[in-house]
All heavy atoms as a GROMACS GRO file, in nm:
protein
  472
    1MET      N    1   2.323  -0.391  -1.740
    1MET     CA    2   2.249  -0.266  -1.728
    1MET      C    3   2.104  -0.286  -1.773
    1MET      O    4   2.013  -0.237  -1.709
    1MET     CB    5   2.320  -0.160  -1.812
    1MET     CG    6   2.254  -0.026  -1.805
    1MET     SD    7   2.277   0.043  -1.640
    1MET     CE    8   2.202   0.199  -1.659
    2ARG      N    9   2.088  -0.355  -1.882
    2ARG     CA   10   1.954  -0.376  -1.935
    2ARG      C   11   1.870  -0.459  -1.837
    2ARG      O   12   1.751  -0.432  -1.818
    2ARG     CB   13   1.961  -0.445  -2.070
    2ARG     CG   14   1.829  -0.456  -2.138
    2ARG     CD   15   1.842  -0.510  -2.277
    2ARG     NE   16   1.713  -0.518  -2.341
    2ARG     CZ   17   1.693  -0.544  -2.467
    2ARG    NH1   18   1.797  -0.564  -2.545
    2ARG    NH2   19   1.573  -0.550  -2.517
    3ARG      N   20   1.933  -0.558  -1.774
    3ARG     CA   21   1.860  -0.639  -1.675
    3ARG      C   22   1.813  -0.554  -1.558
    3ARG      O   23   1.704  -0.573  -1.506
    3ARG     CB   24   1.949  -0.751  -1.622
    3ARG     CG   25   1.968  -0.864  -1.718
    3ARG     CD   26   2.048  -0.973  -1.654
    3ARG     NE   27   2.069  -1.082  -1.746
    3ARG     CZ   28   2.141  -1.188  -1.721
    3ARG    NH1   29   2.204  -1.197  -1.605
    3ARG    NH2   30   2.154  -1.284  -1.809
    4MET      N   31   1.897  -0.461  -1.517
    4MET     CA   32   1.862  -0.374  -1.406
    4MET      C   33   1.740  -0.288  -1.441
    4MET      O   34   1.650  -0.271  -1.360
    4MET     CB   35   1.981  -0.284  -1.369
    4MET     CG   36   1.953  -0.197  -1.250
    4MET     SD   37   1.920  -0.295  -1.104
    4MET     CE   38   2.070  -0.267  -1.017
    5VAL      N   39   1.736  -0.235  -1.561
    5VAL     CA   40   1.623  -0.153  -1.604
    5VAL      C   41   1.496  -0.237  -1.609
    5VAL      O   42   1.390  -0.193  -1.563
    5VAL     CB   43   1.652  -0.088  -1.742
    5VAL    CG1   44   1.529  -0.019  -1.796
    5VAL    CG2   45   1.768   0.009  -1.731
    6VAL      N   46   1.505  -0.357  -1.662
    6VAL     CA   47   1.389  -0.446  -1.668
    6VAL      C   48   1.341  -0.481  -1.527
    6VAL      O   49   1.222  -0.478  -1.498
    6VAL     CB   50   1.422  -0.574  -1.749
    6VAL    CG1   51   1.310  -0.676  -1.737
    6VAL    CG2   52   1.448  -0.539  -1.895
    7LEU      N   53   1.435  -0.511  -1.439
    7LEU     CA   54   1.400  -0.543  -1.301
    7LEU      C   55   1.331  -0.425  -1.232
    7LEU      O   56   1.231  -0.442  -1.163
    7LEU     CB   57   1.525  -0.584  -1.222
    7LEU     CG   58   1.505  -0.618  -1.075
    7LEU    CD1   59   1.409  -0.737  -1.061
    7LEU    CD2   60   1.637  -0.649  -1.010
    8MET      N   61   1.383  -0.305  -1.254
    8MET     CA   62   1.321  -0.186  -1.193
    8MET      C   63   1.181  -0.164  -1.248
    8MET      O   64   1.090  -0.125  -1.174
    8MET     CB   65   1.409  -0.064  -1.218
    8MET     CG   66   1.537  -0.067  -1.136
    8MET     SD   67   1.659   0.059  -1.175
    8MET     CE   68   1.566   0.208  -1.171
    9ALA      N   69   1.160  -0.189  -1.375
    9ALA     CA   70   1.027  -0.175  -1.435
    9ALA      C   71   0.930  -0.276  -1.376
    9ALA      O   72   0.815  -0.243  -1.347
    9ALA     CB   73   1.035  -0.192  -1.587
   10ILE      N   74   0.976  -0.397  -1.354
   10ILE     CA   75   0.890  -0.500  -1.294
   10ILE      C   76   0.852  -0.462  -1.152
   10ILE      O   77   0.736  -0.472  -1.113
   10ILE     CB   78   0.959  -0.638  -1.300
   10ILE    CG1   79   0.969  -0.687  -1.444
   10ILE    CG2   80   0.886  -0.739  -1.213
   10ILE    CD1   81   1.055  -0.810  -1.462
   11VAL      N   82   0.949  -0.418  -1.075
   11VAL     CA   83   0.923  -0.378  -0.936
   11VAL      C   84   0.825  -0.261  -0.932
   11VAL      O   85   0.731  -0.260  -0.852
   11VAL     CB   86   1.055  -0.344  -0.863
   11VAL    CG1   87   1.028  -0.278  -0.730
   11VAL    CG2   88   1.139  -0.469  -0.846
   12ALA      N   89   0.845  -0.163  -1.018
   12ALA     CA   90   0.754  -0.048  -1.022
   12ALA      C   91   0.612  -0.092  -1.055
   12ALA      O   92   0.515  -0.044  -0.995
   12ALA     CB   93   0.804   0.054  -1.124
   13THR      N   94   0.598  -0.183  -1.148
   13THR     CA   95   0.465  -0.235  -1.185
   13THR      C   96   0.400  -0.304  -1.067
   13THR      O   97   0.281  -0.285  -1.040
   13THR     CB   98   0.476  -0.331  -1.304
   13THR    OG1   99   0.537  -0.263  -1.413
   13THR    CG2  100   0.341  -0.384  -1.344
   14LEU      N  101   0.476  -0.386  -0.996
   14LEU     CA  102   0.422  -0.456  -0.880
   14LEU      C  103   0.381  -0.360  -0.770
   14LEU      O  104   0.277  -0.379  -0.706
   14LEU     CB  105   0.523  -0.558  -0.828
   14LEU     CG  106   0.553  -0.676  -0.919
   14LEU    CD1  107   0.666  -0.761  -0.863
   14LEU    CD2  108   0.428  -0.760  -0.940
   15VAL      N  109   0.459  -0.256  -0.748
   15VAL     CA  110   0.425  -0.157  -0.645
   15VAL      C  111   0.296  -0.086  -0.680
   15VAL      O  112   0.207  -0.072  -0.597
   15VAL     CB  113   0.541  -0.056  -0.626
   15VAL    CG1  114   0.496   0.062  -0.542
   15VAL    CG2  115   0.660  -0.125  -0.561
   16VAL      N  116   0.283  -0.041  -0.804
   16VAL     CA  117   0.162   0.030  -0.846
   16VAL      C  118   0.041  -0.062  -0.836
   16VAL      O  119  -0.065  -0.022  -0.788
   16VAL     CB  120   0.178   0.085  -0.989
   16VAL    CG1  121   0.047   0.138  -1.043
   16VAL    CG2  122   0.284   0.194  -0.990
   17THR      N  123   0.055  -0.186  -0.880
   17THR     CA  124  -0.055  -0.283  -0.873
   17THR      C  125  -0.093  -0.310  -0.728
   17THR      O  126  -0.211  -0.316  -0.695
   17THR     CB  127  -0.016  -0.414  -0.943
   17THR    OG1  128   0.021  -0.384  -1.077
   17THR    CG2  129  -0.131  -0.512  -0.943
   18GLY      N  130   0.007  -0.325  -0.642
   18GLY     CA  131  -0.019  -0.348  -0.501
   18GLY      C  132  -0.092  -0.233  -0.436
   18GLY      O  133  -0.182  -0.252  -0.355
   19VAL      N  134  -0.056  -0.111  -0.471
   19VAL     CA  135  -0.123   0.007  -0.416
   19VAL      C  136  -0.269   0.008  -0.460
   19VAL      O  137  -0.359   0.032  -0.380
   19VAL     CB  138  -0.051   0.136  -0.462
   19VAL    CG1  139  -0.134   0.259  -0.429
   19VAL    CG2  140   0.086   0.146  -0.397
   20SER      N  141  -0.293  -0.021  -0.586
   20SER     CA  142  -0.429  -0.024  -0.637
   20SER      C  143  -0.513  -0.129  -0.566
   20SER      O  144  -0.626  -0.103  -0.525
   20SER     CB  145  -0.427  -0.051  -0.788
   20SER     OG  146  -0.558  -0.064  -0.837
   21ASN      N  147  -0.457  -0.249  -0.551
   21ASN     CA  148  -0.529  -0.356  -0.483
   21ASN      C  149  -0.555  -0.321  -0.337
   21ASN      O  150  -0.662  -0.348  -0.284
   21ASN     CB  151  -0.452  -0.488  -0.492
   21ASN     CG  152  -0.454  -0.545  -0.632
   21ASN    OD1  153  -0.538  -0.511  -0.713
   21ASN    ND2  154  -0.360  -0.631  -0.660
   22ALA      N  155  -0.457  -0.261  -0.272
   22ALA     CA  156  -0.473  -0.223  -0.131
   22ALA      C  157  -0.584  -0.119  -0.116
   22ALA      O  158  -0.663  -0.125  -0.021
   22ALA     CB  159  -0.342  -0.170  -0.075
   23GLN      N  160  -0.592  -0.026  -0.208
   23GLN     CA  161  -0.697   0.076  -0.202
   23GLN      C  162  -0.834   0.014  -0.224
   23GLN      O  163  -0.931   0.054  -0.161
   23GLN     CB  164  -0.670   0.186  -0.303
   23GLN     CG  165  -0.551   0.273  -0.265
   23GLN     CD  166  -0.513   0.371  -0.373
   23GLN    OE1  167  -0.555   0.358  -0.488
   23GLN    NE2  168  -0.431   0.469  -0.338
   24GLN      N  169  -0.844  -0.084  -0.312
   24GLN     CA  170  -0.971  -0.151  -0.335
   24GLN      C  171  -1.014  -0.228  -0.211
   24GLN      O  172  -1.130  -0.222  -0.171
   24GLN     CB  173  -0.960  -0.246  -0.454
   24GLN     CG  174  -0.951  -0.177  -0.587
   24GLN     CD  175  -0.928  -0.275  -0.701
   24GLN    OE1  176  -0.910  -0.395  -0.680
   24GLN    NE2  177  -0.929  -0.224  -0.823
   25ILE      N  178  -0.920  -0.298  -0.150
   25ILE     CA  179  -0.952  -0.374  -0.029
   25ILE      C  180  -0.991  -0.279   0.083
   25ILE      O  181  -1.087  -0.303   0.156
   25ILE     CB  182  -0.831  -0.461   0.013
   25ILE    CG1  183  -0.813  -0.573  -0.090
   25ILE    CG2  184  -0.851  -0.519   0.152
   25ILE    CD1  185  -0.684  -0.650  -0.073
   26ARG      N  186  -0.920  -0.169   0.095
   26ARG     CA  187  -0.952  -0.069   0.198
   26ARG      C  188  -1.094  -0.016   0.178
   26ARG      O  189  -1.168   0.002   0.274
   26ARG     CB  190  -0.849   0.044   0.193
   26ARG     CG  191  -0.882   0.162   0.280
   26ARG     CD  192  -0.847   0.138   0.424
   26ARG     NE  193  -0.876   0.258   0.501
   26ARG     CZ  194  -0.958   0.262   0.603
   26ARG    NH1  195  -1.018   0.154   0.643
   26ARG    NH2  196  -0.979   0.373   0.668
   27GLY      N  197  -1.131   0.009   0.056
   27GLY     CA  198  -1.265   0.058   0.026
   27GLY      C  199  -1.373  -0.040   0.067
   27GLY      O  200  -1.481  -0.002   0.111
   28GLN      N  201  -1.345  -0.169   0.058
   28GLN     CA  202  -1.441  -0.271   0.097
   28GLN      C  203  -1.453  -0.282   0.248
   28GLN      O  204  -1.554  -0.327   0.299
   28GLN     CB  205  -1.400  -0.406   0.039
   28GLN     CG  206  -1.407  -0.411  -0.113
   28GLN     CD  207  -1.343  -0.537  -0.169
   28GLN    OE1  208  -1.285  -0.616  -0.096
   28GLN    NE2  209  -1.351  -0.553  -0.300
   29GLN      N  210  -1.349  -0.242   0.321
   29GLN     CA  211  -1.347  -0.259   0.466
   29GLN      C  212  -1.395  -0.136   0.542
   29GLN      O  213  -1.396  -0.137   0.664
   29GLN     CB  214  -1.205  -0.292   0.512
   29GLN     CG  215  -1.155  -0.425   0.463
   29GLN     CD  216  -1.010  -0.447   0.501
   29GLN    OE1  217  -0.941  -0.354   0.542
   29GLN    NE2  218  -0.965  -0.570   0.489
   30VAL      N  219  -1.433  -0.032   0.472
   30VAL     CA  220  -1.470   0.092   0.539
   30VAL      C  221  -1.582   0.069   0.640
   30VAL      O  222  -1.580   0.124   0.750
   30VAL     CB  223  -1.510   0.200   0.436
   30VAL    CG1  224  -1.575   0.319   0.502
   30VAL    CG2  225  -1.388   0.242   0.357
   31GLY      N  226  -1.679  -0.013   0.607
   31GLY     CA  227  -1.791  -0.038   0.696
   31GLY      C  228  -1.762  -0.135   0.808
   31GLY      O  229  -1.843  -0.151   0.899
   32ALA      N  230  -1.649  -0.201   0.805
   32ALA     CA  231  -1.618  -0.302   0.906
   32ALA      C  232  -1.589  -0.237   1.041
   32ALA      O  233  -1.527  -0.131   1.048
   32ALA     CB  234  -1.498  -0.385   0.861
   33GLN      N  235  -1.632  -0.301   1.148
   33GLN     CA  236  -1.605  -0.253   1.284
   33GLN      C  237  -1.463  -0.291   1.322
   33GLN      O  238  -1.422  -0.405   1.306
   33GLN     CB  239  -1.704  -0.316   1.382
   33GLN     CG  240  -1.846  -0.271   1.363
   33GLN     CD  241  -1.865  -0.124   1.400
   33GLN    OE1  242  -1.800  -0.074   1.490
   33GLN    NE2  243  -1.953  -0.057   1.330
   34ARG      N  244  -1.390  -0.195   1.376
   34ARG     CA  245  -1.254  -0.222   1.422
   34ARG      C  246  -1.245  -0.186   1.569
   34ARG      O  247  -1.274  -0.074   1.608
   34ARG     CB  248  -1.153  -0.139   1.344
   34ARG     CG  249  -1.141  -0.181   1.200
   34ARG     CD  250  -1.023  -0.111   1.137
   34ARG     NE  251  -1.009  -0.155   1.000
   34ARG     CZ  252  -1.010  -0.074   0.897
   34ARG    NH1  253  -1.022   0.054   0.912
   34ARG    NH2  254  -0.998  -0.122   0.775
   35SER      N  255  -1.200  -0.282   1.647
   35SER     CA  256  -1.178  -0.257   1.789
   35SER      C  257  -1.074  -0.356   1.840
   35SER      O  258  -1.044  -0.455   1.776
   35SER     CB  259  -1.309  -0.273   1.867
   35SER     OG  260  -1.358  -0.404   1.853
   36GLY      N  261  -1.019  -0.326   1.953
   36GLY     CA  262  -0.919  -0.413   2.010
   36GLY      C  263  -0.779  -0.372   1.971
   36GLY      O  264  -0.757  -0.297   1.876
   37PRO      N  265  -0.680  -0.422   2.045
   37PRO     CA  266  -0.541  -0.380   2.022
   37PRO      C  267  -0.485  -0.425   1.887
   37PRO      O  268  -0.409  -0.351   1.824
   37PRO     CB  269  -0.464  -0.443   2.138
   37PRO     CG  270  -0.551  -0.555   2.187
   37PRO     CD  271  -0.692  -0.514   2.157
   38VAL      N  272  -0.520  -0.542   1.839
   38VAL     CA  273  -0.467  -0.589   1.711
   38VAL      C  274  -0.522  -0.504   1.596
   38VAL      O  275  -0.449  -0.464   1.506
   38VAL     CB  276  -0.500  -0.739   1.689
   38VAL    CG1  277  -0.459  -0.784   1.550
   38VAL    CG2  278  -0.432  -0.824   1.796
   39ALA      N  279  -0.651  -0.475   1.601
   39ALA     CA  280  -0.712  -0.393   1.497
   39ALA      C  281  -0.650  -0.253   1.495
   39ALA      O  282  -0.628  -0.196   1.388
   39ALA     CB  283  -0.862  -0.384   1.518
   40LYS      N  284  -0.618  -0.200   1.612
   40LYS     CA  285  -0.555  -0.069   1.619
   40LYS      C  286  -0.415  -0.072   1.560
   40LYS      O  287  -0.374   0.021   1.490
   40LYS     CB  288  -0.551  -0.020   1.763
   40LYS     CG  289  -0.689   0.018   1.815
   40LYS     CD  290  -0.684   0.063   1.959
   40LYS     CE  291  -0.824   0.091   2.010
   40LYS     NZ  292  -0.823   0.132   2.150
   41LEU      N  293  -0.341  -0.179   1.586
   41LEU     CA  294  -0.208  -0.193   1.528
   41LEU      C  295  -0.214  -0.208   1.376
   41LEU      O  296  -0.132  -0.152   1.304
   41LEU     CB  297  -0.134  -0.312   1.589
   41LEU     CG  298  -0.081  -0.291   1.730
   41LEU    CD1  299  -0.025  -0.422   1.785
   41LEU    CD2  300   0.025  -0.184   1.731
   42VAL      N  301  -0.311  -0.283   1.328
   42VAL     CA  302  -0.328  -0.300   1.184
   42VAL      C  303  -0.359  -0.166   1.118
   42VAL      O  304  -0.302  -0.132   1.014
   42VAL     CB  305  -0.437  -0.405   1.153
   42VAL    CG1  306  -0.474  -0.405   1.006
   42VAL    CG2  307  -0.391  -0.543   1.197
   43GLU      N  308  -0.446  -0.090   1.180
   43GLU     CA  309  -0.482   0.042   1.126
   43GLU      C  310  -0.362   0.136   1.129
   43GLU      O  311  -0.338   0.211   1.034
   43GLU     CB  312  -0.598   0.102   1.205
   43GLU     CG  313  -0.643   0.238   1.156
   43GLU     CD  314  -0.697   0.238   1.014
   43GLU    OE1  315  -0.736   0.131   0.964
   43GLU    OE2  316  -0.700   0.347   0.953
   44LEU      N  317  -0.284   0.132   1.235
   44LEU     CA  318  -0.164   0.215   1.244
   44LEU      C  319  -0.065   0.178   1.134
   44LEU      O  320  -0.007   0.266   1.069
   44LEU     CB  321  -0.099   0.198   1.381
   44LEU     CG  322   0.029   0.276   1.406
   44LEU    CD1  323   0.001   0.426   1.403
   44LEU    CD2  324   0.089   0.236   1.540
   45GLU      N  325  -0.047   0.049   1.111
   45GLU     CA  326   0.043   0.001   1.005
   45GLU      C  327  -0.007   0.046   0.867
   45GLU      O  328   0.071   0.090   0.782
   45GLU     CB  329   0.052  -0.152   1.009
   45GLU     CG  330   0.142  -0.212   0.905
   45GLU     CD  331   0.289  -0.190   0.930
   45GLU    OE1  332   0.325  -0.146   1.039
   45GLU    OE2  333   0.369  -0.215   0.838
   46ARG      N  334  -0.138   0.039   0.845
   46ARG     CA  335  -0.195   0.083   0.717
   46ARG      C  336  -0.171   0.232   0.695
   46ARG      O  337  -0.130   0.274   0.587
   46ARG     CB  338  -0.346   0.054   0.714
   46ARG     CG  339  -0.408   0.082   0.577
   46ARG     CD  340  -0.557   0.103   0.584
   46ARG     NE  341  -0.595   0.215   0.666
   46ARG     CZ  342  -0.586   0.345   0.626
   46ARG    NH1  343  -0.540   0.375   0.508
   46ARG    NH2  344  -0.624   0.442   0.706
   47ARG      N  345  -0.193   0.311   0.798
   47ARG     CA  346  -0.171   0.455   0.786
   47ARG      C  347  -0.023   0.487   0.762
   47ARG      O  348   0.010   0.576   0.685
   47ARG     CB  349  -0.221   0.528   0.910
   47ARG     CG  350  -0.373   0.531   0.918
   47ARG     CD  351  -0.425   0.630   1.021
   47ARG     NE  352  -0.340   0.642   1.138
   47ARG     CZ  353  -0.376   0.610   1.262
   47ARG    NH1  354  -0.497   0.566   1.286
   47ARG    NH2  355  -0.293   0.624   1.363
   48LYS      N  356   0.067   0.414   0.829
   48LYS     CA  357   0.211   0.433   0.810
   48LYS      C  358   0.248   0.402   0.665
   48LYS      O  359   0.320   0.479   0.601
   48LYS     CB  360   0.291   0.343   0.904
   48LYS     CG  361   0.442   0.358   0.884
   48LYS     CD  362   0.519   0.235   0.922
   48LYS     CE  363   0.481   0.121   0.833
   48LYS     NZ  364   0.572   0.012   0.821
   49ASN      N  365   0.200   0.290   0.613
   49ASN     CA  366   0.231   0.253   0.476
   49ASN      C  367   0.178   0.355   0.376
   49ASN      O  368   0.244   0.388   0.277
   49ASN     CB  369   0.176   0.114   0.444
   49ASN     CG  370   0.251   0.005   0.518
   49ASN    OD1  371   0.361   0.025   0.565
   49ASN    ND2  372   0.188  -0.110   0.532
   50GLU      N  373   0.058   0.405   0.401
   50GLU     CA  374   0.000   0.507   0.314
   50GLU      C  375   0.085   0.634   0.316
   50GLU      O  376   0.111   0.694   0.212
   50GLU     CB  377  -0.143   0.538   0.357
   50GLU     CG  378  -0.216   0.631   0.264
   50GLU     CD  379  -0.362   0.648   0.303
   50GLU    OE1  380  -0.419   0.557   0.363
   50GLU    OE2  381  -0.416   0.756   0.273
   51TRP      N  382   0.129   0.674   0.435
   51TRP     CA  383   0.213   0.792   0.447
   51TRP      C  384   0.344   0.772   0.371
   51TRP      O  385   0.390   0.862   0.300
   51TRP     CB  386   0.243   0.822   0.594
   51TRP     CG  387   0.328   0.944   0.612
   51TRP    CD1  388   0.288   1.073   0.615
   51TRP    CD2  389   0.472   0.946   0.626
   51TRP    NE1  390   0.397   1.156   0.632
   51TRP    CE2  391   0.511   1.080   0.638
   51TRP    CE3  392   0.568   0.846   0.630
   51TRP    CZ2  393   0.643   1.117   0.654
   51TRP    CZ3  394   0.701   0.884   0.645
   51TRP    CH2  395   0.737   1.018   0.657
   52LEU      N  396   0.407   0.655   0.384
   52LEU     CA  397   0.531   0.627   0.314
   52LEU      C  398   0.511   0.632   0.163
   52LEU      O  399   0.595   0.685   0.089
   52LEU     CB  400   0.587   0.490   0.355
   52LEU     CG  401   0.646   0.483   0.495
   52LEU    CD1  402   0.677   0.338   0.531
   52LEU    CD2  403   0.770   0.569   0.506
   53ARG      N  404   0.400   0.575   0.116
   53ARG     CA  405   0.371   0.579  -0.028
   53ARG      C  406   0.359   0.722  -0.077
   53ARG      O  407   0.413   0.760  -0.181
   53ARG     CB  408   0.242   0.503  -0.060
   53ARG     CG  409   0.263   0.360  -0.095
   53ARG     CD  410   0.133   0.297  -0.144
   53ARG     NE  411   0.108   0.182  -0.062
   53ARG     CZ  412   0.020   0.174   0.036
   53ARG    NH1  413  -0.058   0.273   0.064
   53ARG    NH2  414   0.007   0.063   0.105
   54GLN      N  415   0.284   0.804  -0.002
   54GLN     CA  416   0.266   0.944  -0.042
   54GLN      C  417   0.399   1.019  -0.039
   54GLN      O  418   0.429   1.098  -0.129
   54GLN     CB  419   0.167   1.013   0.051
   54GLN     CG  420   0.026   0.967   0.034
   54GLN     CD  421  -0.066   1.029   0.138
   54GLN    OE1  422  -0.024   1.099   0.228
   54GLN    NE2  423  -0.195   1.003   0.124
   55ARG      N  424   0.476   0.995   0.062
   55ARG     CA  425   0.602   1.068   0.082
   55ARG      C  426   0.706   1.033  -0.024
   55ARG      O  427   0.772   1.121  -0.077
   55ARG     CB  428   0.656   1.034   0.221
   55ARG     CG  429   0.782   1.101   0.257
   55ARG     CD  430   0.755   1.241   0.301
   55ARG     NE  431   0.880   1.295   0.352
   55ARG     CZ  432   0.902   1.422   0.367
   55ARG    NH1  433   0.806   1.507   0.342
   55ARG    NH2  434   1.016   1.463   0.411
   56PHE      N  435   0.724   0.904  -0.052
   56PHE     CA  436   0.833   0.861  -0.139
   56PHE      C  437   0.792   0.826  -0.281
   56PHE      O  438   0.875   0.828  -0.370
   56PHE     CB  439   0.907   0.744  -0.075
   56PHE     CG  440   0.973   0.782   0.055
   56PHE    CD1  441   0.921   0.740   0.175
   56PHE    CD2  442   1.086   0.863   0.055
   56PHE    CE1  443   0.981   0.777   0.295
   56PHE    CE2  444   1.146   0.899   0.175
   56PHE     CZ  445   1.093   0.856   0.294
   57LEU      N  446   0.667   0.791  -0.302
   57LEU     CA  447   0.624   0.756  -0.438
   57LEU      C  448   0.535   0.864  -0.498
   57LEU      O  449   0.505   0.861  -0.617
   57LEU     CB  450   0.548   0.623  -0.437
   57LEU     CG  451   0.629   0.502  -0.389
   57LEU    CD1  452   0.540   0.378  -0.387
   57LEU    CD2  453   0.750   0.479  -0.477
   58GLY      N  454   0.489   0.957  -0.417
   58GLY     CA  455   0.408   1.066  -0.467
   58GLY      C  456   0.270   1.024  -0.515
   58GLY      O  457   0.205   1.093  -0.590
   59SER      N  458   0.222   0.907  -0.471
   59SER     CA  459   0.089   0.862  -0.512
   59SER      C  460  -0.008   0.878  -0.396
   59SER      O  461   0.030   0.893  -0.282
   59SER     CB  462   0.093   0.716  -0.556
   59SER     OG  463   0.136   0.635  -0.450
   60LYS      N  464  -0.134   0.877  -0.429
   60LYS     CA  465  -0.236   0.894  -0.326
   60LYS      C  466  -0.247   0.774  -0.238
   60LYS      O  467  -0.248   0.667  -0.249
   60LYS     CB  468  -0.372   0.925  -0.390
   60LYS     CG  469  -0.479   0.946  -0.285
   60LYS     CD  470  -0.609   0.980  -0.350
   60LYS     CE  471  -0.714   1.013  -0.248
   60LYS     NZ  472  -0.770   0.907  -0.175
   0.00000   0.00000   0.00000
């Protein structure tokens, strides 16, 4: 039981850290030009992930 709690705490820390890093990277890319089908798919994936984070983790 104790291992499970520790594991959940580690995963939660990694998720929060990953969200923070992703937001910092996103802020740096705001000025970048995006065009083409791959860039559109990447943007769609980013928006999907952001929506999932907001929906299930309650974070911005």
